[in-house]
Each structure stands twice: as C-alpha cells, then as structure tokens.
C-alpha positions in Angstrom: 94.7 108.9 112.7 97.1 107.5 110.1 100.2 105.7 111.4 103.2 108.0 111.6 105.3 105.6 109.5 102.8 105.9 106.5 102.7 109.7 106.7 106.5 110.0 107.1 107.2 107.6 104.3 104.6 109.2 102.1 106.1 112.6 102.7 109.5 111.3 101.8 108.2 109.5 98.7 106.4 112.6 97.5 109.4 114.8 98.1 111.6 112.5 96.2 109.1 112.3 93.3 108.9 116.1 93.3 112.6 116.3 92.9 112.3 114.2 89.8 114.1 111.2 91.2 113.0 107.6 90.5 111.4 105.8 93.4 112.3 102.2 93.8 110.6 99.9 96.2 113.2 97.9 98.0 112.9 94.1 98.2 113.4 94.3 102.0 110.5 93.0 104.0 108.8 95.6 106.1 106.2 95.1 108.8 102.9 96.4 107.4 101.4 99.4 109.1 97.9 98.9 107.7 95.6 95.8 107.9 94.2 93.9 104.9 91.6 92.3 107.2 89.0 94.9 106.2 89.2 94.1 102.4 87.5 95.1 100.2 87.5 98.1 102.4 90.6 100.0 103.4 91.9 100.1 107.0 90.2 103.2 108.4 93.2 103.9 110.7 95.3 104.4 107.5 92.7 105.6 105.1 89.9 107.4 107.0 88.7 109.3 103.9 88.4 113.1 103.6 86.4 115.7 101.8 87.3 118.5 99.4 86.1 121.7 101.2 85.5 123.3 97.8 82.6 121.0 97.1 79.4 121.7 99.0 75.7 120.8 98.6 75.1 124.4 97.4 77.7 124.2 94.6 77.3 120.7 93.2 75.9 121.9 89.9 79.1 123.9 89.3 81.4 121.2 90.6 80.7 117.4 90.7 77.6 117.6 88.5 79.5 119.2 85.6 80.7 116.6 83.1 84.5 116.4 83.2 84.9 118.3 86.5 86.9 115.5 88.2 89.6 115.8 85.5 90.2 119.4 86.8 91.0 118.2 90.3 92.5 114.7 89.8 96.1 114.5 90.9 98.7 113.3 88.3 100.2 109.9 88.5 103.5 111.5 89.4 101.8 112.3 92.7 99.7 109.1 93.2 102.2 106.5 92.1 104.6 107.1 95.0 101.6 106.9 97.4 100.6 103.7 95.7 104.0 102.2 96.1 104.2 103.1 99.8 100.6 101.9 100.3 101.4 98.5 98.9 104.2 98.2 101.5 102.0 99.7 104.3 99.2 97.3 103.6 101.6 94.4 103.4 100.4 93.1 100.0 102.4 90.1 98.8 101.6 91.1 95.2 103.7 94.2 94.7 102.8 94.7 91.0 101.6 98.3 90.8 99.3 97.6 87.9 97.3 95.2 90.1 96.0 98.2 92.2 94.3 101.4 91.7 95.4 104.3 93.9 91.8 105.0 94.8 90.1 107.9 96.6 88.0 106.4 99.4 85.6 109.3 99.1 85.7 109.6 95.3 86.4 112.8 93.4 82.9 112.6 91.9 81.5 113.0 95.4 83.9 115.8 96.4 86.6 113.6 98.0 89.9 115.4 98.8 92.0 114.9 95.7 95.5 115.0 97.3 95.0 114.0 101.0 97.0 110.8 101.5 94.3 109.8 104.1 91.8 109.6 101.2 94.0 107.5 99.0 94.9 103.8 99.2 96.0 101.0 96.9 92.7 99.2 96.1 93.2 95.7 94.6 91.9 94.9 91.1 91.4 91.3 92.3 88.8 89.7 94.6 85.0 89.6 94.5 84.6 93.4 95.1 87.2 95.5 93.5 88.1 99.0 92.4 86.0 98.3 89.3 83.0 97.4 91.4 83.4 100.6 93.5 83.5 102.7 90.4 79.9 101.7 89.6 78.8 102.5 93.1 80.5 106.0 92.9 78.7 106.8 89.6 75.3 105.7 90.9 75.8 107.8 94.1 76.9 110.9 92.1 73.9 110.6 89.8 71.6 110.4 92.7 73.2 113.5 94.3 73.0 115.4 91.1 69.4 114.4 90.5 68.4 115.4 94.1 67.5 111.9 95.1 70.0 112.0 98.1 72.2 114.7 99.6 75.9 115.1 99.1 76.4 114.5 102.8 74.4 111.2 102.8 76.3 109.9 99.8 79.7 110.9 101.2 78.9 109.4 104.6 77.7 106.1 103.1 80.7 105.6 100.8 83.2 106.6 103.5 81.7 104.2 106.0 81.3 101.2 103.7 81.3 101.5 100.0 80.0 97.9 99.6 76.7 98.8 101.3 76.5 102.5 100.3 73.7 102.0 97.7 71.5 100.1 100.1 72.2 102.5 103.0 71.2 105.5 100.8 68.1 103.7 99.4 69.2 103.9 95.8 70.5 100.4 95.3 
C-alpha cells in the first residue's frame, strides 16, 4: 500500500499539471514518506509495481514483442514529471535536480508494466553502482527472453518486480 501522502500529493500534482499550471517544488523540508534504504531498489511500500492488464502471455506477439510498441503506451513527460518531482520529495533525496533521476516503471513497459499507475513509477537515480541505465539492460534481456519463449511473461515480471538486480539470475538467463 502506498502512503496516503504520496497518493494525495501525486493526485494534486497531476491535477495541477493537467490544468496547465507550472509545478514548483518548494524549498521547505518535508519528512520523506518513502525510504532510500532499499536503493538501488525502490521502497516497495511506495512503489509496489503493477501490470498492464492489456498485456498477457497470449498476446505478447502483438504487444511487447512488436518493435516500437512501448511508444504507444508510454505516458508523456507532462504526466511523469509531476510524479518525479513529488517522488524526489517522498524519497527524501537531497539532490533535487530532476535530470539526475529517471521516472522509471518498476515493471517496465517492455514487460507489460502499468504505464500510468503511480505505484509502478518512481524517481530512480542516475548515480550509484546500479542505476536506471543498468536496469534498462536487464529489462531488454528479459523482454528478449520472453519474446523468444525462453521464459514466461509471468516469470520475467515477477523477477523484475521482486528485485531487478537479481532478475537475470533468478530467471536463469543471466
């Protein structure tokens, strides 16, 4: 379950963004609602991950295995940037430079992750030993294994949702 503060703030931020107003992150210190102690993984109480119900094992060859498919479901930055700004606050990051983070899908779009569920999105740092860039390679290898029939969609989703840093080993493809 996500903290109520994150959901409420996210809803407010999205409503403001939808109205075309500029979101400014205040310099006021806020108590963080999500823990950084799990990095490079997100705090599962804030970012539990979720799946796109339109992607199933039976339709992977008309969804995730089609080149360019993720572009058809990827939310625009006008949607993800307010989530990223709020997530930086919620995770209590001292670095508040938005470009130092990727608003990442825990269960990636290329494995049928939910595109717009705030519980599947979090500000993943571009710094550290395992970063958003490292996770991108894991996502691609898992998607290729799913599309080649080496592993099931369910196995890939479960492995990356539980711990993306061990997903390749857990599925036996890494």
